[in-house]
C-alpha positions in Angstrom: 0.0 0.0 0.0 2.8 2.4 0.7 4.3 1.8 -2.7 1.1 3.1 -4.3 1.8 6.6 -2.9 -1.4 6.7 -1.0 0.1 7.3 2.4 -3.0 8.3 4.4 -5.0 5.2 3.6 -1.9 3.0 4.1 -1.3 4.5 7.5 -4.9 4.0 8.5 -4.8 0.4 7.5 -1.5 -0.2 9.3 -2.8 1.4 12.5 -6.0 -0.6 12.5 -4.2 -3.9 11.9 -1.7 -3.1 14.6 -4.6 -2.3 17.0 -6.2 -5.7 16.2 -2.9 -7.5 17.0 -2.3 -5.4 20.1 -5.7 -6.1 21.6 -5.6 -9.8 20.6 -2.2 -10.4 22.2 -2.8 -8.1 25.2 -6.0 -9.8 26.4 -4.8 -13.4 26.0 -1.1 -12.9 27.0 0.1 -15.4 29.6 3.1 -13.3 30.5 5.6 -15.4 28.7 8.1 -14.5 25.9 7.7 -15.1 23.0 4.1 -13.8 23.4 1.4 -16.5 23.2 -2.2 -15.8 22.3 -3.6 -19.3 22.2 -7.3 -19.4 23.1 -10.2 -21.7 22.4 -12.7 -18.9 22.0 -10.7 -16.6 19.8 -10.2 -12.8 20.2 -12.7 -10.9 22.2 -13.8 -7.2 21.9 -12.5 -4.7 20.9 -9.9 -6.6 18.7 -12.3 -7.9 16.1 -13.8 -4.5 15.5 -10.4 -3.1 14.5 -9.9 -6.1 12.2 -13.2 -5.4 10.5 -12.3 -1.8 10.1 -8.9 -2.8 8.7 -10.7 -5.0 6.1 -13.0 -2.2 5.2 -10.1 0.1 4.7 -8.4 -2.4 2.4 -11.6 -2.7 0.4 -11.8 1.1 0.1 -8.2 1.2 -1.0 -8.7 -1.4 -3.7 -11.9 0.0 -5.2 -11.0 3.7 -5.1 -7.6 3.1 -6.7 -9.0 2.2 -10.1 -11.2 4.7 -11.8 -12.2 4.9 -15.5 -9.3 7.1 -16.5 -6.7 4.6 -15.3 -8.3 1.8 -17.4 -8.5 3.7 -20.7 -5.9 3.2 -23.4 -3.8 6.3 -24.1 -5.2 8.3 -27.0 -1.8 8.9 -28.6 -1.5 5.1 -29.3 -4.8 5.1 -31.2 -4.1 8.1 -33.4 -2.6 7.6 -36.9 1.1 8.6 -37.2 1.9 12.0 -38.6 3.8 11.8 -41.9 
Protein backbone atom coordinates (compact mmCIF):
# COMPACT_ATOMS: atom_id res chain seq x y z
CA UNK A 1 0.00 0.00 0.00
CA UNK A 2 2.83 2.40 0.73
CA UNK A 3 4.31 1.75 -2.72
CA UNK A 4 1.14 3.12 -4.31
CA UNK A 5 1.84 6.58 -2.92
CA UNK A 6 -1.44 6.74 -1.00
CA UNK A 7 0.12 7.29 2.39
CA UNK A 8 -2.97 8.27 4.39
CA UNK A 9 -4.98 5.16 3.65
CA UNK A 10 -1.87 2.98 4.08
CA UNK A 11 -1.26 4.52 7.51
CA UNK A 12 -4.90 4.03 8.55
CA UNK A 13 -4.80 0.37 7.47
CA UNK A 14 -1.52 -0.24 9.28
CA UNK A 15 -2.76 1.40 12.48
CA UNK A 16 -6.00 -0.60 12.50
CA UNK A 17 -4.19 -3.87 11.85
CA UNK A 18 -1.72 -3.06 14.63
CA UNK A 19 -4.59 -2.33 17.04
CA UNK A 20 -6.17 -5.68 16.19
CA UNK A 21 -2.92 -7.49 16.97
CA UNK A 22 -2.29 -5.45 20.10
CA UNK A 23 -5.69 -6.14 21.64
CA UNK A 24 -5.62 -9.81 20.65
CA UNK A 25 -2.25 -10.43 22.25
CA UNK A 26 -2.82 -8.12 25.22
CA UNK A 27 -6.04 -9.80 26.36
CA UNK A 28 -4.76 -13.36 26.00
CA UNK A 29 -1.13 -12.91 26.97
CA UNK A 30 0.07 -15.37 29.58
CA UNK A 31 3.08 -13.25 30.54
CA UNK A 32 5.64 -15.35 28.69
CA UNK A 33 8.06 -14.51 25.93
CA UNK A 34 7.66 -15.07 23.05
CA UNK A 35 4.11 -13.80 23.38
CA UNK A 36 1.45 -16.46 23.17
CA UNK A 37 -2.18 -15.77 22.35
CA UNK A 38 -3.59 -19.29 22.21
CA UNK A 39 -7.26 -19.38 23.13
CA UNK A 40 -10.16 -21.69 22.41
CA UNK A 41 -12.70 -18.88 22.00
CA UNK A 42 -10.67 -16.55 19.80
CA UNK A 43 -10.17 -12.83 20.20
CA UNK A 44 -12.69 -10.85 22.20
CA UNK A 45 -13.76 -7.25 21.86
CA UNK A 46 -12.46 -4.69 20.88
CA UNK A 47 -9.94 -6.59 18.72
CA UNK A 48 -12.30 -7.94 16.05
CA UNK A 49 -13.81 -4.48 15.54
CA UNK A 50 -10.40 -3.13 14.53
CA UNK A 51 -9.93 -6.14 12.25
CA UNK A 52 -13.25 -5.40 10.55
CA UNK A 53 -12.27 -1.76 10.10
CA UNK A 54 -8.90 -2.83 8.67
CA UNK A 55 -10.66 -5.05 6.11
CA UNK A 56 -13.05 -2.20 5.23
CA UNK A 57 -10.07 0.12 4.73
CA UNK A 58 -8.42 -2.44 2.45
CA UNK A 59 -11.61 -2.74 0.37
CA UNK A 60 -11.83 1.05 0.06
CA UNK A 61 -8.18 1.16 -1.00
CA UNK A 62 -8.70 -1.39 -3.75
CA UNK A 63 -11.91 0.03 -5.17
CA UNK A 64 -10.95 3.71 -5.07
CA UNK A 65 -7.58 3.14 -6.69
CA UNK A 66 -9.01 2.20 -10.05
CA UNK A 67 -11.18 4.69 -11.84
CA UNK A 68 -12.23 4.86 -15.47
CA UNK A 69 -9.34 7.10 -16.46
CA UNK A 70 -6.72 4.60 -15.33
CA UNK A 71 -8.30 1.79 -17.38
CA UNK A 72 -8.49 3.66 -20.70
CA UNK A 73 -5.93 3.24 -23.41
CA UNK A 74 -3.82 6.30 -24.11
CA UNK A 75 -5.23 8.26 -27.03
CA UNK A 76 -1.83 8.86 -28.62
CA UNK A 77 -1.54 5.14 -29.33
CA UNK A 78 -4.82 5.09 -31.23
CA UNK A 79 -4.08 8.14 -33.42
CA UNK A 80 -2.57 7.59 -36.85
CA UNK A 81 1.05 8.57 -37.18
CA UNK A 82 1.89 11.99 -38.59
CA UNK A 83 3.77 11.80 -41.86
